[in-house]
PDB file of N, H, CA, C and O in Angstrom:
ATOM      1  N   MET A   1     129.035 113.424 104.993  1.00  0.00           N
ATOM      2  CA  MET A   1     128.629 112.456 106.019  1.00  0.00           C
ATOM      3  C   MET A   1     127.766 113.135 107.084  1.00  0.00           C
ATOM      4  O   MET A   1     126.701 112.634 107.445  1.00  0.00           O
ATOM      5  N   ASN A   2     128.230 114.259 107.571  1.00  0.00           N
ATOM      6  H   ASN A   2     129.095 114.666 107.277  1.00  0.00           H
ATOM      7  CA  ASN A   2     127.494 114.976 108.608  1.00  0.00           C
ATOM      8  C   ASN A   2     126.151 115.472 108.077  1.00  0.00           C
ATOM      9  O   ASN A   2     125.137 115.431 108.774  1.00  0.00           O
ATOM     10  N   PHE A   3     126.165 115.944 106.822  1.00  0.00           N
ATOM     11  H   PHE A   3     126.988 115.978 106.256  1.00  0.00           H
ATOM     12  CA  PHE A   3     124.937 116.436 106.198  1.00  0.00           C
ATOM     13  C   PHE A   3     123.912 115.312 106.079  1.00  0.00           C
ATOM     14  O   PHE A   3     122.724 115.506 106.338  1.00  0.00           O
ATOM     15  N   PHE A   4     124.388 114.139 105.686  1.00  0.00           N
ATOM     16  H   PHE A   4     125.353 113.981 105.476  1.00  0.00           H
ATOM     17  CA  PHE A   4     123.520 112.975 105.539  1.00  0.00           C
ATOM     18  C   PHE A   4     122.883 112.591 106.873  1.00  0.00           C
ATOM     19  O   PHE A   4     121.701 112.253 106.940  1.00  0.00           O
ATOM     20  N   PHE A   5     123.687 112.650 107.926  1.00  0.00           N
ATOM     21  H   PHE A   5     124.647 112.924 107.872  1.00  0.00           H
ATOM     22  CA  PHE A   5     123.205 112.312 109.270  1.00  0.00           C
ATOM     23  C   PHE A   5     122.128 113.293 109.721  1.00  0.00           C
ATOM     24  O   PHE A   5     121.114 112.896 110.296  1.00  0.00           O
ATOM     25  N   GLU A   6     122.358 114.581 109.453  1.00  0.00           N
ATOM     26  H   GLU A   6     123.181 114.903 108.986  1.00  0.00           H
ATOM     27  CA  GLU A   6     121.384 115.612 109.831  1.00  0.00           C
ATOM     28  C   GLU A   6     120.083 115.409 109.071  1.00  0.00           C
ATOM     29  O   GLU A   6     118.997 115.555 109.633  1.00  0.00           O
ATOM     30  N   ASN A   7     120.195 115.072 107.795  1.00  0.00           N
ATOM     31  H   ASN A   7     121.076 114.954 107.339  1.00  0.00           H
ATOM     32  CA  ASN A   7     119.015 114.839 106.969  1.00  0.00           C
ATOM     33  C   ASN A   7     118.234 113.643 107.492  1.00  0.00           C
ATOM     34  O   ASN A   7     117.004 113.656 107.516  1.00  0.00           O
ATOM     35  N   ARG A   8     118.953 112.614 107.907  1.00  0.00           N
ATOM     36  H   ARG A   8     119.953 112.603 107.887  1.00  0.00           H
ATOM     37  CA  ARG A   8     118.325 111.414 108.475  1.00  0.00           C
ATOM     38  C   ARG A   8     117.516 111.772 109.727  1.00  0.00           C
ATOM     39  O   ARG A   8     116.387 111.318 109.913  1.00  0.00           O
ATOM     40  N   LYS A   9     118.129 112.600 110.575  1.00  0.00           N
ATOM     41  H   LYS A   9     119.046 112.969 110.423  1.00  0.00           H
ATOM     42  CA  LYS A   9     117.497 112.978 111.835  1.00  0.00           C
ATOM     43  C   LYS A   9     116.197 113.730 111.571  1.00  0.00           C
ATOM     44  O   LYS A   9     115.185 113.509 112.236  1.00  0.00           O
ATOM     45  N   ARG A  10     116.250 114.624 110.585  1.00  0.00           N
ATOM     46  H   ARG A  10     117.073 114.804 110.046  1.00  0.00           H
ATOM     47  CA  ARG A  10     115.060 115.405 110.247  1.00  0.00           C
ATOM     48  C   ARG A  10     113.972 114.478 109.694  1.00  0.00           C
ATOM     49  O   ARG A  10     112.788 114.639 109.992  1.00  0.00           O
ATOM     50  N   GLU A  11     114.399 113.506 108.883  1.00  0.00           N
ATOM     51  H   GLU A  11     115.361 113.375 108.641  1.00  0.00           H
ATOM     52  CA  GLU A  11     113.471 112.547 108.295  1.00  0.00           C
ATOM     53  C   GLU A  11     112.798 111.721 109.393  1.00  0.00           C
ATOM     54  O   GLU A  11     111.600 111.446 109.336  1.00  0.00           O
ATOM     55  N   TRP A  12     113.601 111.330 110.403  1.00  0.00           N
ATOM     56  H   TRP A  12     114.574 111.555 110.450  1.00  0.00           H
ATOM     57  CA  TRP A  12     113.087 110.530 111.512  1.00  0.00           C
ATOM     58  C   TRP A  12     112.066 111.317 112.324  1.00  0.00           C
ATOM     59  O   TRP A  12     111.056 110.771 112.767  1.00  0.00           O
ATOM     60  N   LYS A  13     112.343 112.615 112.514  1.00  0.00           N
ATOM     61  H   LYS A  13     113.164 113.059 112.153  1.00  0.00           H
ATOM     62  CA  LYS A  13     111.419 113.470 113.263  1.00  0.00           C
ATOM     63  C   LYS A  13     110.099 113.609 112.516  1.00  0.00           C
ATOM     64  O   LYS A  13     109.030 113.578 113.126  1.00  0.00           O
ATOM     65  N   ALA A  14     110.172 113.762 111.202  1.00  0.00           N
ATOM     66  H   ALA A  14     111.040 113.788 110.706  1.00  0.00           H
ATOM     67  CA  ALA A  14     108.973 113.895 110.373  1.00  0.00           C
ATOM     68  C   ALA A  14     108.148 112.612 110.443  1.00  0.00           C
ATOM     69  O   ALA A  14     106.921 112.655 110.538  1.00  0.00           O
ATOM     70  N   MET A  15     108.843 111.459 110.395  1.00  0.00           N
ATOM     71  H   MET A  15     109.840 111.424 110.318  1.00  0.00           H
ATOM     72  CA  MET A  15     108.178 110.168 110.455  1.00  0.00           C
ATOM     73  C   MET A  15     107.475 110.000 111.795  1.00  0.00           C
ATOM     74  O   MET A  15     106.349 109.506 111.856  1.00  0.00           O
ATOM     75  N   LEU A  16     108.149 110.415 112.874  1.00  0.00           N
ATOM     76  H   LEU A  16     109.063 110.816 112.824  1.00  0.00           H
ATOM     77  CA  LEU A  16     107.597 110.282 114.220  1.00  0.00           C
ATOM     78  C   LEU A  16     106.334 111.117 114.373  1.00  0.00           C
ATOM     79  O   LEU A  16     105.337 110.649 114.923  1.00  0.00           O
ATOM     80  N   SER A  17     106.377 112.357 113.884  1.00  0.00           N
ATOM     81  H   SER A  17     107.186 112.737 113.437  1.00  0.00           H
ATOM     82  CA  SER A  17     105.215 113.243 113.990  1.00  0.00           C
ATOM     83  C   SER A  17     104.059 112.700 113.157  1.00  0.00           C
ATOM     84  O   SER A  17     102.896 112.827 113.540  1.00  0.00           O
ATOM     85  N   LEU A  18     104.388 112.089 112.007  1.00  0.00           N
ATOM     86  H   LEU A  18     105.333 111.986 111.696  1.00  0.00           H
ATOM     87  CA  LEU A  18     103.353 111.523 111.140  1.00  0.00           C
ATOM     88  C   LEU A  18     102.641 110.374 111.849  1.00  0.00           C
ATOM     89  O   LEU A  18     101.415 110.277 111.817  1.00  0.00           O
ATOM     90  N   TRP A  19     103.423 109.505 112.489  1.00  0.00           N
ATOM     91  H   TRP A  19     104.419 109.584 112.516  1.00  0.00           H
ATOM     92  CA  TRP A  19     102.840 108.384 113.228  1.00  0.00           C
ATOM     93  C   TRP A  19     102.010 108.867 114.418  1.00  0.00           C
ATOM     94  O   TRP A  19     100.995 108.268 114.771  1.00  0.00           O
ATOM     95  N   LEU A  20     102.468 109.969 115.032  1.00  0.00           N
ATOM     96  H   LEU A  20     103.293 110.456 114.745  1.00  0.00           H
ATOM     97  CA  LEU A  20     101.758 110.536 116.176  1.00  0.00           C
ATOM     98  C   LEU A  20     100.382 111.038 115.749  1.00  0.00           C
ATOM     99  O   LEU A  20      99.389 110.813 116.442  1.00  0.00           O
ATOM    100  N   ILE A  21     100.328 111.720 114.601  1.00  0.00           N
ATOM    101  H   ILE A  21     101.134 111.903 114.038  1.00  0.00           H
ATOM    102  CA  ILE A  21      99.060 112.235 114.071  1.00  0.00           C
ATOM    103  C   ILE A  21      98.132 111.070 113.736  1.00  0.00           C
ATOM    104  O   ILE A  21      96.934 111.123 114.012  1.00  0.00           O
ATOM    105  N   LEU A  22      98.693 110.020 113.139  1.00  0.00           N
ATOM    106  H   LEU A  22      99.667 109.977 112.914  1.00  0.00           H
ATOM    107  CA  LEU A  22      97.908 108.845 112.770  1.00  0.00           C
ATOM    108  C   LEU A  22      97.313 108.177 114.007  1.00  0.00           C
ATOM    109  O   LEU A  22      96.150 107.771 114.004  1.00  0.00           O
ATOM    110  N   ALA A  23      98.118 108.066 115.066  1.00  0.00           N
ATOM    111  H   ALA A  23      99.062 108.396 115.068  1.00  0.00           H
ATOM    112  CA  ALA A  23      97.663 107.460 116.313  1.00  0.00           C
ATOM    113  C   ALA A  23      96.549 108.291 116.944  1.00  0.00           C
ATOM    114  O   ALA A  23      95.582 107.743 117.474  1.00  0.00           O
ATOM    115  N   MET A  24      96.691 109.619 116.885  1.00  0.00           N
ATOM    116  H   MET A  24      97.476 110.064 116.454  1.00  0.00           H
ATOM    117  CA  MET A  24      95.678 110.513 117.447  1.00  0.00           C
ATOM    118  C   MET A  24      94.364 110.383 116.685  1.00  0.00           C
ATOM    119  O   MET A  24      93.290 110.396 117.286  1.00  0.00           O
ATOM    120  N   LEU A  25      94.448 110.260 115.366  1.00  0.00           N
ATOM    121  H   LEU A  25      95.320 110.250 114.877  1.00  0.00           H
ATOM    122  CA  LEU A  25      93.254 110.091 114.538  1.00  0.00           C
ATOM    123  C   LEU A  25      92.558 108.775 114.868  1.00  0.00           C
ATOM    124  O   LEU A  25      91.333 108.724 114.981  1.00  0.00           O
ATOM    125  N   LEU A  26      93.342 107.715 115.022  1.00  0.00           N
ATOM    126  H   LEU A  26      94.337 107.756 114.931  1.00  0.00           H
ATOM    127  CA  LEU A  26      92.786 106.406 115.361  1.00  0.00           C
ATOM    128  C   LEU A  26      92.114 106.438 116.724  1.00  0.00           C
ATOM    129  O   LEU A  26      91.028 105.886 116.903  1.00  0.00           O
ATOM    130  N   ALA A  27      92.767 107.089 117.686  1.00  0.00           N
ATOM    131  H   ALA A  27      93.649 107.537 117.541  1.00  0.00           H
ATOM    132  CA  ALA A  27      92.208 107.206 119.031  1.00  0.00           C
ATOM    133  C   ALA A  27      90.920 108.021 118.992  1.00  0.00           C
ATOM    134  O   ALA A  27      89.950 107.691 119.675  1.00  0.00           O
ATOM    135  N   GLY A  28      90.912 109.078 118.199  1.00  0.00           N
ATOM    136  H   GLY A  28      91.700 109.346 117.644  1.00  0.00           H
ATOM    137  CA  GLY A  28      89.728 109.935 118.075  1.00  0.00           C
ATOM    138  C   GLY A  28      88.542 109.176 117.504  1.00  0.00           C
ATOM    139  O   GLY A  28      87.420 109.324 117.988  1.00  0.00           O
ATOM    140  N   THR A  29      88.779 108.367 116.484  1.00  0.00           N
ATOM    141  H   THR A  29      89.690 108.246 116.091  1.00  0.00           H
ATOM    142  CA  THR A  29      87.692 107.595 115.878  1.00  0.00           C
ATOM    143  C   THR A  29      87.196 106.524 116.838  1.00  0.00           C
ATOM    144  O   THR A  29      86.001 106.232 116.878  1.00  0.00           O
ATOM    145  N   ALA A  30      88.104 105.937 117.612  1.00  0.00           N
ATOM    146  H   ALA A  30      89.075 106.174 117.580  1.00  0.00           H
ATOM    147  CA  ALA A  30      87.733 104.906 118.584  1.00  0.00           C
ATOM    148  C   ALA A  30      86.858 105.501 119.680  1.00  0.00           C
ATOM    149  O   ALA A  30      85.870 104.891 120.088  1.00  0.00           O
ATOM    150  N   ILE A  31      87.220 106.690 120.155  1.00  0.00           N
ATOM    151  H   ILE A  31      88.023 107.185 119.823  1.00  0.00           H
ATOM    152  CA  ILE A  31      86.459 107.363 121.213  1.00  0.00           C
ATOM    153  C   ILE A  31      85.079 107.780 120.700  1.00  0.00           C
ATOM    154  O   ILE A  31      84.076 107.610 121.392  1.00  0.00           O
ATOM    155  N   SER A  32      85.037 108.325 119.482  1.00  0.00           N
ATOM    156  H   SER A  32      85.853 108.463 118.919  1.00  0.00           H
ATOM    157  CA  SER A  32      83.765 108.793 118.928  1.00  0.00           C
ATOM    158  C   SER A  32      82.822 107.620 118.638  1.00  0.00           C
ATOM    159  O   SER A  32      81.602 107.770 118.716  1.00  0.00           O
ATOM    160  N   SER A  33      83.384 106.455 118.305  1.00  0.00           N
ATOM    161  H   SER A  33      84.375 106.333 118.241  1.00  0.00           H
ATOM    162  CA  SER A  33      82.549 105.288 118.027  1.00  0.00           C
ATOM    163  C   SER A  33      82.012 104.675 119.319  1.00  0.00           C
ATOM    164  O   SER A  33      80.968 104.022 119.311  1.00  0.00           O
ATOM    165  N   LYS A  34      82.719 104.883 120.420  1.00  0.00           N
ATOM    166  H   LYS A  34      83.567 105.414 120.426  1.00  0.00           H
ATOM    167  CA  LYS A  34      82.277 104.352 121.713  1.00  0.00           C
ATOM    168  C   LYS A  34      81.068 105.122 122.228  1.00  0.00           C
ATOM    169  O   LYS A  34      80.101 104.528 122.705  1.00  0.00           O
ATOM    170  N   PHE A  35      81.132 106.462 122.128  1.00  0.00           N
ATOM    171  H   PHE A  35      81.918 106.944 121.742  1.00  0.00           H
ATOM    172  CA  PHE A  35      80.051 107.284 122.665  1.00  0.00           C
ATOM    173  C   PHE A  35      78.972 107.578 121.615  1.00  0.00           C
ATOM    174  O   PHE A  35      77.991 108.261 121.912  1.00  0.00           O
TER     175      PHE A  35
END
């Protein structure tokens, strides 16, 4: 049970960082298209 919970937490962190990178890429393309 504890192992499963720890694995979930790590998975959630990976998902969060992935979304963060995606958001940064989207913001970068939006800024570059403006200028």
